[in-house]
LUMVODREN-435670 format. One record per atom (N, C-alpha, C): residue number from 1; residue in three letters; atom name; x, y, z. Coordinates in steps of 0.1 Angstrom, whole numbers, plus 5000, padded with zeros to 4 digits. Atoms other than C-alpha are relative to their C-alpha. Example, Ala and Ser with C-alpha at 12.3 -4.5 7.8 and 13.67 -1.06 7.14 Angstrom:
<atoms>
1:Ala:N:5009:4988:5000 $
1:Ala:CA:5123:4955:5078 $
1:Ala:C:5009:5012:5000 $
2:Ser:N:4991:4989:5000 $
2:Ser:CA:5137:4989:5071 $
2:Ser:C:4992:5011:5008 $
</atoms>
This chain:
<atoms>
1:Met:N:5013:5000:4995 $
1:Met:CA:3269:1043:1707 $
1:Met:C:4999:5011:5012 $
2:Val:N:5002:4990:4989 $
2:Val:CA:3256:1072:1729 $
2:Val:C:4995:4994:5012 $
3:Pro:N:5004:5006:4988 $
3:Pro:CA:3253:1062:1765 $
3:Pro:C:4986:5004:5004 $
4:Glu:N:5014:4997:4995 $
4:Glu:CA:3218:1061:1781 $
4:Glu:C:5002:5010:5012 $
5:Pro:N:5000:4992:4988 $
5:Pro:CA:3211:1089:1806 $
5:Pro:C:4994:4992:5012 $
6:Val:N:5006:5007:4988 $
6:Val:CA:3201:1079:1841 $
6:Val:C:4986:5006:5003 $
7:Cys:N:5014:4995:4999 $
7:Cys:CA:3163:1081:1845 $
7:Cys:C:4996:4999:5015 $
8:His:N:5006:5000:4987 $
8:His:CA:3144:1089:1876 $
8:His:C:4986:4994:4998 $
9:Asn:N:5012:5007:5004 $
9:Asn:CA:3115:1064:1875 $
9:Asn:C:4988:5002:5008 $
10:Arg:N:5012:4997:4992 $
10:Arg:CA:3092:1078:1901 $
10:Arg:C:4989:5006:4991 $
11:Ile:N:5012:4995:5008 $
11:Ile:CA:3057:1084:1886 $
11:Ile:C:4996:5013:5007 $
12:Leu:N:5004:4988:4994 $
12:Leu:CA:3049:1120:1891 $
12:Leu:C:4985:5002:5000 $
13:Glu:N:5014:4997:5000 $
13:Glu:CA:3014:1130:1902 $
13:Glu:C:4997:5013:4995 $
14:Asp:N:5005:4986:5004 $
14:Asp:CA:2994:1159:1889 $
14:Asp:C:5007:5005:4987 $
15:Val:N:4994:4997:5013 $
15:Val:CA:3010:1158:1854 $
15:Val:C:4990:4999:4990 $
16:Ser:N:5009:5001:5011 $
16:Ser:CA:2989:1166:1824 $
16:Ser:C:5002:4988:4991 $
17:Gln:N:4999:5011:5009 $
17:Gln:CA:2980:1138:1801 $
17:Gln:C:5006:5004:4987 $
18:Ser:N:4994:4995:5013 $
18:Ser:CA:2991:1159:1771 $
18:Ser:C:5009:5012:5003 $
19:Pro:N:4991:4989:4997 $
19:Pro:CA:3021:1180:1783 $
19:Pro:C:5004:5007:4988 $
20:Pro:N:4995:4993:5012 $
20:Pro:CA:3034:1207:1761 $
20:Pro:C:5013:4994:4995 $
21:Lys:N:4988:5005:5006 $
21:Lys:CA:3061:1197:1737 $
21:Lys:C:5012:5009:5003 $
22:Ala:N:4989:4991:4995 $
22:Ala:CA:3089:1214:1756 $
22:Ala:C:5008:4992:5010 $
23:Leu:N:4991:5006:4990 $
23:Leu:CA:3118:1205:1778 $
23:Leu:C:5009:5010:5006 $
24:Val:N:4991:4991:4993 $
24:Val:CA:3138:1223:1804 $
24:Val:C:5011:4992:5007 $
25:Leu:N:4988:5007:4995 $
25:Leu:CA:3173:1212:1814 $
25:Leu:C:5007:5009:5010 $
26:Phe:N:4994:4992:4990 $
26:Phe:CA:3191:1224:1845 $
26:Phe:C:5014:4995:5003 $
27:Asp:N:4988:5003:4994 $
27:Asp:CA:3227:1225:1856 $
27:Asp:C:4998:4999:5016 $
28:Ile:N:5002:5001:4985 $
28:Ile:CA:3232:1218:1894 $
28:Ile:C:5007:5011:5007 $
29:Asp:N:4992:4991:4992 $
29:Asp:CA:3260:1237:1910 $
29:Asp:C:5001:5014:4995 $
30:Gly:N:5001:4986:5004 $
30:Gly:CA:3255:1275:1909 $
30:Gly:C:4987:5003:4993 $
31:Thr:N:5013:4998:5008 $
31:Thr:CA:3222:1270:1891 $
31:Thr:C:4988:4996:5009 $
32:Leu:N:5010:5004:4991 $
32:Leu:CA:3199:1249:1913 $
32:Leu:C:5005:5001:5015 $
33:Leu:N:4995:4999:4986 $
33:Leu:CA:3222:1249:1944 $
33:Leu:C:5012:5009:5000 $
34:Arg:N:4988:4992:4998 $
34:Arg:CA:3249:1272:1957 $
34:Arg:C:5005:4999:5014 $
35:Arg:N:4993:5002:4987 $
35:Arg:CA:3274:1270:1986 $
35:Arg:C:4995:4987:5007 $
36:Ala:N:5005:5013:4995 $
36:Ala:CA:3266:1233:1990 $
36:Ala:C:5011:4994:5009 $
37:Gly:N:4990:5005:4991 $
37:Gly:CA:3298:1228:2011 $
37:Gly:C:5011:4993:4992 $
38:Ala:N:4988:5006:5005 $
38:Ala:CA:3331:1211:2006 $
38:Ala:C:5000:4985:4998 $
39:His:N:5001:5014:5000 $
39:His:CA:3318:1176:2006 $
39:His:C:5002:4994:4987 $
40:His:N:4998:5006:5013 $
40:His:CA:3319:1171:1969 $
40:His:C:5015:5000:4997 $
41:Arg:N:4986:5000:5002 $
41:Arg:CA:3355:1182:1966 $
41:Arg:C:5007:4990:5008 $
42:Glu:N:4994:5010:4991 $
42:Glu:CA:3364:1161:1996 $
42:Glu:C:4998:4986:4995 $
43:Ala:N:5003:5014:5005 $
43:Ala:CA:3348:1130:1980 $
43:Ala:C:5009:4997:4988 $
44:Leu:N:4991:5002:5011 $
44:Leu:CA:3369:1135:1949 $
44:Leu:C:5014:4997:5005 $
45:Val:N:4987:5002:4994 $
45:Val:CA:3401:1138:1969 $
45:Val:C:5001:4986:5007 $
46:Ala:N:4999:5013:4994 $
46:Ala:CA:3393:1108:1990 $
46:Ala:C:5000:4988:4991 $
47:Ala:N:5001:5011:5010 $
47:Ala:CA:3384:1087:1960 $
47:Ala:C:5014:4998:4993 $
48:Val:N:4986:5001:5006 $
48:Val:CA:3418:1094:1943 $
48:Val:C:5009:4993:5010 $
49:Lys:N:4991:5007:4990 $
49:Lys:CA:3436:1084:1975 $
49:Lys:C:4997:4986:5002 $
50:Lys:N:5004:5014:4997 $
50:Lys:CA:3416:1052:1980 $
50:Lys:C:5004:4991:4988 $
51:Ala:N:4998:5008:5012 $
51:Ala:CA:3420:1041:1944 $
51:Ala:C:5014:4999:4996 $
52:Thr:N:4986:4999:5006 $
52:Thr:CA:3456:1051:1936 $
52:Thr:C:5010:5002:5011 $
53:Gly:N:4990:4997:4990 $
53:Gly:CA:3473:1060:1969 $
53:Gly:C:5006:5013:4998 $
54:Ile:N:4994:4987:5002 $
54:Ile:CA:3481:1094:1955 $
54:Ile:C:4992:5011:5007 $
55:Ala:N:5006:4989:4993 $
55:Ala:CA:3474:1124:1977 $
55:Ala:C:4999:5012:4990 $
56:Thr:N:5002:4989:5009 $
56:Thr:CA:3458:1152:1957 $
56:Thr:C:4991:5011:5007 $
57:Thr:N:5008:4989:4995 $
57:Thr:CA:3438:1184:1962 $
57:Thr:C:4993:5007:4988 $
58:Thr:N:5006:4991:5010 $
58:Thr:CA:3414:1206:1942 $
58:Thr:C:5005:5014:5001 $
59:Asp:N:4995:4986:4998 $
59:Asp:CA:3432:1237:1954 $
59:Asp:C:5006:5005:4987 $
60:Gly:N:4994:4994:5012 $
60:Gly:CA:3440:1260:1925 $
60:Gly:C:4994:4995:4987 $
61:Ile:N:5006:5005:5012 $
61:Ile:CA:3419:1240:1900 $
61:Ile:C:4986:5008:4999 $
62:Ser:N:5012:4993:5003 $
62:Ser:CA:3391:1261:1885 $
62:Ser:C:4989:4990:4996 $
63:Val:N:5009:5011:5002 $
63:Val:CA:3363:1236:1889 $
63:Val:C:4987:5005:4994 $
64:Ala:N:5013:4995:5005 $
64:Ala:CA:3334:1259:1878 $
64:Ala:C:4998:4996:4986 $
65:Gly:N:5003:5004:5014 $
65:Gly:CA:3318:1245:1847 $
65:Gly:C:5006:4988:4995 $
66:Met:N:4993:5012:5005 $
66:Met:CA:3339:1214:1846 $
66:Met:C:4992:4987:5003 $
67:Leu:N:5005:5013:4997 $
67:Leu:CA:3329:1178:1845 $
67:Leu:C:5008:4993:5011 $
68:Asp:N:4992:5006:4989 $
68:Asp:CA:3339:1157:1876 $
68:Asp:C:5012:4992:4995 $
69:Arg:N:4988:5007:5005 $
69:Arg:CA:3361:1134:1855 $
69:Arg:C:5011:5009:4995 $
70:Asp:N:4989:4990:5004 $
70:Asp:CA:3380:1164:1841 $
70:Asp:C:5007:5006:5012 $
71:Ile:N:4994:4995:4988 $
71:Ile:CA:3385:1177:1876 $
71:Ile:C:5010:4989:5006 $
72:Leu:N:4992:5011:4995 $
72:Leu:CA:3398:1143:1887 $
72:Leu:C:5013:4998:4992 $
73:Thr:N:4989:5001:5009 $
73:Thr:CA:3421:1142:1857 $
73:Thr:C:5010:5011:5003 $
74:Ala:N:4991:4989:4997 $
74:Ala:CA:3435:1176:1865 $
74:Ala:C:5007:4998:5013 $
75:Met:N:4994:5003:4987 $
75:Met:CA:3441:1166:1901 $
75:Met:C:5012:4990:4998 $
76:Leu:N:4989:5011:5002 $
76:Leu:CA:3461:1135:1890 $
76:Leu:C:5011:5005:4992 $
77:Arg:N:4989:4995:5008 $
77:Arg:CA:3481:1152:1863 $
77:Arg:C:5009:5009:5007 $
78:Arg:N:4991:4991:4992 $
78:Arg:CA:3493:1178:1887 $
78:Arg:C:5009:4993:5009 $
79:Glu:N:4991:5008:4992 $
79:Glu:CA:3507:1151:1908 $
79:Glu:C:5009:4990:4992 $
80:Gly:N:4991:5008:5008 $
80:Gly:CA:3525:1135:1879 $
80:Gly:C:4995:4987:4995 $
81:Ala:N:5005:5013:5004 $
81:Ala:CA:3502:1106:1872 $
81:Ala:C:5000:4999:4985 $
82:Ser:N:5000:5002:5014 $
82:Ser:CA:3505:1092:1837 $
82:Ser:C:4986:4998:4994 $
83:Ala:N:5013:5002:5006 $
83:Ala:CA:3477:1091:1812 $
83:Ala:C:4995:4986:5001 $
84:Ala:N:5004:5014:4999 $
84:Ala:CA:3477:1053:1813 $
84:Ala:C:4994:4997:5014 $
85:Leu:N:5005:5002:4986 $
85:Leu:CA:3473:1053:1851 $
85:Leu:C:4986:5006:5002 $
86:Ile:N:5013:4993:4999 $
86:Ile:CA:3444:1079:1849 $
86:Ile:C:4989:4992:4993 $
87:Arg:N:5010:5008:5008 $
87:Arg:CA:3426:1059:1822 $
87:Arg:C:4997:4987:5007 $
88:Arg:N:5003:5013:4994 $
88:Arg:CA:3430:1026:1841 $
88:Arg:C:4992:5001:5013 $
89:Glu:N:5006:4998:4987 $
89:Glu:CA:3420:1039:1875 $
89:Glu:C:4987:5008:5001 $
90:Met:N:5011:4991:5000 $
90:Met:CA:3393:1063:1865 $
90:Met:C:4986:4993:5004 $
91:Pro:N:5013:5007:4996 $
91:Pro:CA:3363:1038:1868 $
91:Pro:C:5000:4998:5015 $
92:Arg:N:5000:5002:4985 $
92:Arg:CA:3374:1029:1904 $
92:Arg:C:4999:5013:5007 $
93:Ile:N:5001:4986:4993 $
93:Ile:CA:3379:1066:1913 $
93:Ile:C:4986:5005:5000 $
94:Val:N:5013:4995:5001 $
94:Val:CA:3345:1075:1900 $
94:Val:C:4990:4992:5010 $
95:Glu:N:5009:5007:4991 $
95:Glu:CA:3328:1047:1920 $
95:Glu:C:5003:5004:5014 $
96:His:N:4997:4996:4986 $
96:His:CA:3347:1056:1952 $
96:His:C:4995:5014:5003 $
97:Ala:N:5005:4986:4998 $
97:Ala:CA:3338:1093:1948 $
97:Ala:C:4985:5000:5003 $
98:Gln:N:5015:5000:4998 $
98:Gln:CA:3301:1086:1945 $
98:Gln:C:4996:4994:5014 $
99:Arg:N:5003:5006:4987 $
99:Arg:CA:3301:1063:1975 $
99:Arg:C:5003:5009:5012 $
100:Ala:N:4996:4991:4989 $
100:Ala:CA:3320:1088:1996 $
100:Ala:C:4990:5012:5001 $
101:Tyr:N:5009:4988:4999 $
101:Tyr:CA:3296:1117:1987 $
101:Tyr:C:4987:4996:5006 $
102:Val:N:5013:5004:4995 $
102:Val:CA:3265:1097:1994 $
102:Val:C:5001:4999:5016 $
103:Arg:N:4998:5001:4986 $
103:Arg:CA:3279:1090:2029 $
103:Arg:C:5000:5014:5007 $
104:Thr:N:4997:4988:4993 $
104:Thr:CA:3288:1126:2037 $
104:Thr:C:4991:5012:4996 $
105:Cys:N:5008:4988:5005 $
105:Cys:CA:3263:1149:2018 $
105:Cys:C:4990:5004:5011 $
106:Pro:N:5009:4995:4989 $
106:Pro:CA:3244:1171:2043 $
106:Pro:C:4986:5004:4994 $
107:Asp:N:5013:4994:5004 $
107:Asp:CA:3209:1185:2042 $
107:Asp:C:5003:5013:4991 $
108:Leu:N:4997:4989:5009 $
108:Leu:CA:3209:1209:2012 $
108:Leu:C:4987:5009:4997 $
109:Arg:N:5013:4993:5003 $
109:Arg:CA:3173:1223:2014 $
109:Arg:C:5002:5015:5001 $
110:Arg:N:4997:4986:4998 $
110:Arg:CA:3187:1257:2025 $
110:Arg:C:5010:5005:4990 $
111:Arg:N:4990:4997:5010 $
111:Arg:CA:3212:1257:1996 $
111:Arg:C:4994:5002:4986 $
112:Val:N:5007:4999:5013 $
112:Val:CA:3186:1259:1968 $
112:Val:C:5000:5015:4996 $
113:Cys:N:4999:4986:5005 $
113:Cys:CA:3191:1290:1946 $
113:Cys:C:4987:5007:5000 $
114:Pro:N:5012:4993:5000 $
114:Pro:CA:3165:1317:1948 $
114:Pro:C:4991:4998:4988 $
115:Gly:N:5009:5002:5012 $
115:Gly:CA:3135:1309:1926 $
115:Gly:C:5000:4987:4994 $
116:Ala:N:4998:5013:5007 $
116:Ala:CA:3147:1275:1916 $
116:Ala:C:4989:4990:5004 $
117:Arg:N:5010:5009:4996 $
117:Arg:CA:3122:1255:1937 $
117:Arg:C:4987:5003:4994 $
118:Met:N:5013:4996:5006 $
118:Met:CA:3092:1275:1925 $
118:Met:C:5000:4998:4985 $
119:Leu:N:5001:5002:5014 $
119:Leu:CA:3102:1273:1889 $
119:Leu:C:4999:4985:4997 $
120:Leu:N:5002:5015:5002 $
120:Leu:CA:3106:1235:1891 $
120:Leu:C:4986:4996:5003 $
121:Tyr:N:5014:5004:4996 $
121:Tyr:CA:3072:1233:1908 $
121:Tyr:C:4991:5004:4989 $
122:Lys:N:5008:4995:5010 $
122:Lys:CA:3056:1254:1881 $
122:Lys:C:5001:4991:4987 $
123:Leu:N:4999:5009:5012 $
123:Leu:CA:3070:1232:1853 $
123:Leu:C:4993:4987:5003 $
124:Trp:N:5006:5013:4997 $
124:Trp:CA:3059:1201:1871 $
124:Trp:C:4985:5001:5000 $
125:Arg:N:5014:4999:5000 $
125:Arg:CA:3024:1214:1876 $
125:Arg:C:4994:5001:4986 $
126:Arg:N:5005:4998:5014 $
126:Arg:CA:3021:1222:1839 $
126:Arg:C:5004:4987:4991 $
127:Gly:N:4997:5012:5007 $
127:Gly:CA:3035:1188:1829 $
127:Gly:C:5011:5002:4990 $
128:Ile:N:4989:4998:5009 $
128:Ile:CA:3066:1202:1812 $
128:Ile:C:5012:4993:5006 $
129:Pro:N:4989:5008:4994 $
129:Pro:CA:3094:1177:1817 $
129:Pro:C:5013:5008:5002 $
130:Ala:N:4987:4994:4996 $
130:Ala:CA:3126:1188:1834 $
130:Ala:C:5010:4990:5003 $
131:Gly:N:4990:5009:4998 $
131:Gly:CA:3159:1171:1836 $
131:Gly:C:5013:5007:5004 $
132:Leu:N:4987:4994:4997 $
132:Leu:CA:3195:1176:1846 $
132:Leu:C:5010:4998:4989 $
133:Val:N:4988:5001:5008 $
133:Val:CA:3226:1183:1825 $
133:Val:C:5011:5006:5008 $
134:Thr:N:4991:4996:4989 $
134:Thr:CA:3254:1184:1850 $
134:Thr:C:5014:4994:4999 $
135:Gly:N:4987:5005:4999 $
135:Gly:CA:3291:1180:1855 $
135:Gly:C:5002:4990:5012 $
136:Asn:N:5000:5009:4989 $
136:Asn:CA:3283:1159:1886 $
136:Asn:C:4999:4986:4995 $
137:Leu:N:5002:5014:5002 $
137:Leu:CA:3287:1122:1886 $
137:Leu:C:4986:4996:5004 $
138:Thr:N:5014:5004:4999 $
138:Thr:CA:3254:1103:1886 $
138:Thr:C:4995:5000:5015 $
139:Arg:N:5005:5001:4986 $
139:Arg:CA:3250:1094:1923 $
139:Arg:C:5002:5012:5008 $
140:Ile:N:4998:4987:4994 $
140:Ile:CA:3265:1127:1934 $
140:Ile:C:4989:5009:4996 $
141:Gly:N:5010:4991:5005 $
141:Gly:CA:3240:1146:1913 $
141:Gly:C:4986:4997:5006 $
142:Trp:N:5014:5004:4995 $
142:Trp:CA:3209:1126:1924 $
142:Trp:C:5000:5002:5015 $
143:Thr:N:5000:4998:4985 $
143:Thr:CA:3220:1127:1961 $
143:Thr:C:4998:5015:5003 $
144:Lys:N:5003:4986:4998 $
144:Lys:CA:3222:1165:1959 $
144:Lys:C:4986:5004:4998 $
145:Met:N:5015:4996:5002 $
145:Met:CA:3187:1167:1945 $
145:Met:C:4991:4994:5010 $
146:Glu:N:5008:5006:4989 $
146:Glu:CA:3174:1143:1971 $
146:Glu:C:5001:5008:5013 $
147:Arg:N:4997:4993:4987 $
147:Arg:CA:3190:1162:2000 $
147:Arg:C:4995:5015:4999 $
148:Ala:N:5006:4987:5002 $
148:Ala:CA:3177:1195:1985 $
148:Ala:C:4985:5000:4999 $
149:Gly:N:5014:5001:5002 $
149:Gly:CA:3142:1182:1981 $
149:Gly:C:4995:5004:4986 $
150:Leu:N:5003:4997:5013 $
150:Leu:CA:3142:1187:1944 $
150:Leu:C:4998:4988:4990 $
151:Arg:N:4999:5012:5010 $
151:Arg:CA:3144:1152:1929 $
151:Arg:C:4986:4997:4994 $
152:Arg:N:5013:5003:5005 $
152:Arg:CA:3106:1148:1926 $
152:Arg:C:4996:5007:4987 $
153:Tyr:N:5004:4991:5012 $
153:Tyr:CA:3105:1175:1899 $
153:Tyr:C:5008:4996:4988 $
154:Leu:N:4990:5003:5011 $
154:Leu:CA:3132:1159:1877 $
154:Leu:C:4998:4986:4995 $
155:Arg:N:5003:5013:5006 $
155:Arg:CA:3125:1131:1853 $
155:Arg:C:5012:4991:4997 $
156:Phe:N:4988:5007:5005 $
156:Phe:CA:3160:1122:1842 $
156:Phe:C:5012:5009:5001 $
157:Gly:N:4988:4992:4999 $
157:Gly:CA:3196:1133:1841 $
157:Gly:C:5011:4995:4990 $
158:Ala:N:4988:5004:5007 $
158:Ala:CA:3227:1133:1819 $
158:Ala:C:5012:5005:5008 $
159:Phe:N:4990:4997:4990 $
159:Phe:CA:3258:1132:1841 $
159:Phe:C:5014:4998:4995 $
160:Ala:N:4986:4998:5004 $
160:Ala:CA:3296:1136:1840 $
160:Ala:C:5006:4988:4993 $
161:Glu:N:4993:5012:5005 $
161:Glu:CA:3306:1100:1833 $
161:Glu:C:4994:4996:4986 $
162:Leu:N:5007:5004:5012 $
162:Leu:CA:3282:1098:1802 $
162:Leu:C:5005:5006:4987 $
163:Ala:N:4995:4994:5012 $
163:Ala:CA:3300:1121:1778 $
163:Ala:C:5013:5007:5003 $
164:Arg:N:4987:4993:4998 $
164:Arg:CA:3333:1139:1772 $
164:Arg:C:4999:5015:5003 $
165:Asp:N:5001:4986:4997 $
165:Asp:CA:3319:1174:1775 $
165:Asp:C:4985:5003:5002 $
166:Arg:N:5014:4996:4997 $
166:Arg:CA:3287:1193:1784 $
166:Arg:C:4991:5000:4988 $
167:Ala:N:5008:5001:5012 $
167:Ala:CA:3276:1195:1748 $
167:Ala:C:4995:4986:4997 $
168:Gly:N:5003:5014:5001 $
168:Gly:CA:3277:1158:1747 $
168:Gly:C:4989:4995:5009 $
169:Leu:N:5011:5003:4990 $
169:Leu:CA:3255:1156:1778 $
169:Leu:C:4986:5006:4995 $
170:Val:N:5013:4995:5006 $
170:Val:CA:3229:1179:1761 $
170:Val:C:4995:4991:4989 $
171:Glu:N:5004:5009:5011 $
171:Glu:CA:3229:1156:1731 $
171:Glu:C:4993:4987:5006 $
172:Ile:N:5006:5012:4993 $
172:Ile:CA:3222:1126:1754 $
172:Ile:C:4986:5003:5005 $
173:Ala:N:5013:4996:4994 $
173:Ala:CA:3194:1145:1771 $
173:Ala:C:4989:5002:4989 $
174:Leu:N:5009:4998:5011 $
174:Leu:CA:3178:1155:1738 $
174:Leu:C:4995:4987:4994 $
175:Arg:N:5004:5013:5006 $
175:Arg:CA:3179:1120:1724 $
175:Arg:C:4991:4992:5009 $
176:His:N:5008:5007:4991 $
176:His:CA:3164:1105:1755 $
176:His:C:4986:5006:5000 $
177:Ala:N:5014:4994:5000 $
177:Ala:CA:3135:1131:1756 $
177:Ala:C:4992:4997:4987 $
178:Arg:N:5007:5003:5013 $
178:Arg:CA:3127:1125:1719 $
178:Arg:C:4996:4985:5000 $
179:Arg:N:5003:5014:4999 $
179:Arg:CA:3128:1087:1725 $
179:Arg:C:4987:4998:5009 $
180:Glu:N:5011:5002:4991 $
180:Glu:CA:3103:1091:1754 $
180:Glu:C:4988:5007:4994 $
181:Gly:N:5012:4993:5006 $
181:Gly:CA:3080:1113:1732 $
181:Gly:C:4997:5013:5007 $
182:Trp:N:5003:4988:4993 $
182:Trp:CA:3083:1143:1754 $
182:Trp:C:5002:5012:4991 $
183:Ile:N:4998:4989:5010 $
183:Ile:CA:3096:1165:1726 $
183:Ile:C:5002:4994:4986 $
184:Asp:N:4996:5004:5013 $
184:Asp:CA:3101:1164:1689 $
184:Asp:C:5010:5011:4995 $
185:Tyr:N:4990:4991:5005 $
185:Tyr:CA:3124:1183:1666 $
185:Tyr:C:4995:5015:4999 $
186:Ala:N:5005:4987:5000 $
186:Ala:CA:3101:1213:1666 $
186:Ala:C:4998:5006:5014 $
187:Ser:N:5003:4995:4986 $
187:Ser:CA:3099:1216:1704 $
187:Ser:C:5010:5010:5004 $
188:Thr:N:4992:4991:4993 $
188:Thr:CA:3113:1243:1725 $
188:Thr:C:5008:4993:5011 $
189:Val:N:4992:5005:4989 $
189:Val:CA:3142:1232:1747 $
189:Val:C:5008:5011:5006 $
190:Val:N:4993:4989:4993 $
190:Val:CA:3158:1254:1773 $
190:Val:C:5010:4994:5010 $
191:Leu:N:4990:5005:4991 $
191:Leu:CA:3190:1249:1792 $
191:Leu:C:5004:5012:5009 $
192:Leu:N:4996:4990:4990 $
192:Leu:CA:3196:1269:1824 $
192:Leu:C:5013:4996:5007 $
193:Gly:N:4987:5002:4994 $
193:Gly:CA:3231:1273:1837 $
193:Gly:C:5006:5013:5005 $
194:Asp:N:4993:4988:4995 $
194:Asp:CA:3255:1296:1855 $
194:Asp:C:5014:5003:4995 $
195:His:N:4986:4999:5005 $
195:His:CA:3286:1292:1834 $
195:His:C:5000:5001:4985 $
196:Pro:N:4999:5000:5014 $
196:Pro:CA:3297:1300:1799 $
196:Pro:C:5000:4987:4993 $
197:Asn:N:5001:5013:5006 $
197:Asn:CA:3301:1263:1793 $
197:Asn:C:4986:4995:4998 $
198:Asp:N:5014:5004:5002 $
198:Asp:CA:3264:1259:1797 $
198:Asp:C:4994:5007:4988 $
199:Ile:N:5005:4992:5011 $
199:Ile:CA:3257:1287:1772 $
199:Ile:C:5006:4993:4987 $
200:Arg:N:4994:5006:5012 $
200:Arg:CA:3281:1271:1747 $
200:Arg:C:4994:4987:4997 $
201:Ala:N:5006:5013:5003 $
201:Ala:CA:3266:1236:1751 $
201:Ala:C:4986:5002:4995 $
202:Ala:N:5013:4997:5005 $
202:Ala:CA:3231:1251:1745 $
202:Ala:C:5001:5004:4985 $
203:Lys:N:4999:4995:5013 $
203:Lys:CA:3242:1269:1714 $
203:Lys:C:5005:4989:4990 $
204:Ala:N:4995:5011:5009 $
204:Ala:CA:3260:1238:1700 $
204:Ala:C:4988:4991:4995 $
205:His:N:5012:5008:5004 $
205:His:CA:3225:1221:1698 $
205:His:C:4988:5008:4996 $
206:Gly:N:5012:4991:5003 $
206:Gly:CA:3203:1251:1690 $
206:Gly:C:4990:5001:5011 $
207:Val:N:5008:5000:4988 $
207:Val:CA:3189:1250:1725 $
207:Val:C:4999:5015:5005 $
208:Arg:N:5001:4987:4994 $
208:Arg:CA:3176:1282:1741 $
208:Arg:C:5008:5000:5013 $
209:Ser:N:4992:4999:4989 $
209:Ser:CA:3201:1293:1767 $
209:Ser:C:4996:5011:5010 $
210:Val:N:5004:4991:4990 $
210:Val:CA:3192:1309:1800 $
210:Val:C:5012:5000:5010 $
211:Ala:N:4989:4998:4991 $
211:Ala:CA:3221:1322:1821 $
211:Ala:C:4995:5006:5013 $
212:Val:N:5004:4994:4987 $
212:Val:CA:3216:1328:1859 $
212:Val:C:5013:5003:5007 $
213:Ala:N:4988:4995:4993 $
213:Ala:CA:3241:1348:1878 $
213:Ala:C:5000:4997:5015 $
214:Thr:N:5000:5005:4987 $
214:Thr:CA:3239:1327:1909 $
214:Thr:C:5012:4992:5004 $
215:Gly:N:4988:5007:4998 $
215:Gly:CA:3272:1310:1905 $
215:Gly:C:5012:5009:5002 $
216:Leu:N:4988:4993:4998 $
216:Leu:CA:3308:1321:1905 $
216:Leu:C:5003:5010:4989 $
217:Ile:N:4998:4991:5011 $
217:Ile:CA:3306:1339:1872 $
217:Ile:C:4989:5011:5000 $
218:Gly:N:5008:4989:4999 $
218:Gly:CA:3292:1374:1872 $
218:Gly:C:4991:5002:4988 $
219:Ala:N:5009:4998:5011 $
219:Ala:CA:3264:1387:1850 $
219:Ala:C:5007:5007:4988 $
220:Ala:N:4993:4993:5011 $
220:Ala:CA:3288:1409:1830 $
220:Ala:C:5008:4990:4991 $
221:Glu:N:4992:5010:5008 $
221:Glu:CA:3310:1380:1820 $
221:Glu:C:4990:4990:4992 $
222:Leu:N:5009:5008:5007 $
222:Leu:CA:3280:1358:1812 $
222:Leu:C:4994:5007:4988 $
223:Ala:N:5005:4993:5011 $
223:Ala:CA:3266:1385:1790 $
223:Ala:C:5009:5000:4988 $
224:Gln:N:4991:5000:5012 $
224:Gln:CA:3297:1384:1768 $
224:Gln:C:4998:4988:4992 $
225:His:N:5002:5012:5008 $
225:His:CA:3287:1349:1757 $
225:His:C:4986:4999:4994 $
226:Ala:N:5013:4998:5007 $
226:Ala:CA:3253:1361:1745 $
226:Ala:C:4989:4989:5002 $
227:Pro:N:5011:5010:4998 $
227:Pro:CA:3228:1338:1762 $
227:Pro:C:4987:5006:4995 $
228:Asp:N:5013:4995:5005 $
228:Asp:CA:3192:1341:1750 $
228:Asp:C:4993:5008:5011 $
229:Ile:N:5005:4992:4989 $
229:Ile:CA:3182:1353:1785 $
229:Ile:C:5011:5000:5011 $
230:Leu:N:4991:4999:4989 $
230:Leu:CA:3203:1365:1814 $
230:Leu:C:4992:5007:5011 $
231:Val:N:5007:4995:4988 $
231:Val:CA:3188:1370:1849 $
231:Val:C:5009:4999:5012 $
232:Pro:N:4992:5001:4988 $
232:Pro:CA:3202:1376:1883 $
232:Pro:C:4997:4987:5008 $
233:Asp:N:5004:5013:4994 $
233:Asp:CA:3183:1345:1896 $
233:Asp:C:4987:4996:4994 $
234:Met:N:5012:5005:5006 $
234:Met:CA:3153:1324:1888 $
234:Met:C:4987:5006:5004 $
235:Arg:N:5012:4993:4996 $
235:Arg:CA:3129:1346:1906 $
235:Arg:C:4996:5010:4989 $
236:Ala:N:5003:4991:5011 $
236:Ala:CA:3131:1368:1875 $
236:Ala:C:4994:4993:4988 $
237:Leu:N:5005:5008:5012 $
237:Leu:CA:3118:1340:1852 $
237:Leu:C:4985:4995:5002 $
238:Ser:N:5013:5006:5000 $
238:Ser:CA:3082:1332:1844 $
238:Ser:C:5001:4989:4989 $
239:Ile:N:5000:5010:5010 $
239:Ile:CA:3072:1302:1823 $
239:Ile:C:5000:5006:4986 $
240:Glu:N:5001:4993:5013 $
240:Glu:CA:3063:1326:1795 $
240:Glu:C:5013:5005:4995 $
241:Thr:N:4987:4995:5004 $
241:Thr:CA:3097:1343:1796 $
241:Thr:C:5009:4989:4996 $
242:Leu:N:4991:5011:5003 $
242:Leu:CA:3115:1310:1797 $
242:Leu:C:4999:4995:4986 $
243:Phe:N:5002:5005:5013 $
243:Phe:CA:3100:1299:1764 $
243:Phe:C:4999:5010:4989 $
244:Gly:N:5000:4989:5010 $
244:Gly:CA:3101:1333:1747 $
244:Gly:C:4987:5002:4993 $
</atoms>
């Protein structure tokens, strides 16, 4: 059974009664936010220590485009932890990491990527549903959106603990949006991300891919993965361009 995504239940004001049959999905790190600080990594390290007693670090682990559980697994494997231990302790680690991040996350309003807030606002005004597809754990992702002042624009999210990979998260998001009646199988769906993994996840489901060069991956490398649209940042995107 496919897990349910985590929904944001706040009723949005000023949304059309008959919104367009379209959906826009956003990655967080490098896409909606950048340079958000070391608090996320520190929460993962602290969680592993609290749950297992093992001292770890994210140093040398290429975390861009990864799901949090995969990052945690890589951290533990490097310290010699067995697969059995990782599997047994992962639920506790995930819970501790989320608690730690909620306690330490700073104000992120100045960390919003150029053009992201305005694009979200325009989608909201037009009644086009927007959601998250992110490698962040649930409470980490929503906390970032709250501290950045972006949560009001997002109806739901598919997060790291809900699927094995990013393509699985896209599948969860699509199923949820269809079930809610926001889209049907003929609708245009767009996924915005800053990493080749976002492009691959979009292509795996026939979703329109928009790559933004606001993360750690440069435009030249992103172009090699043939996104439908490639922009330096979201200021270059209009609603019309977004949907082609």
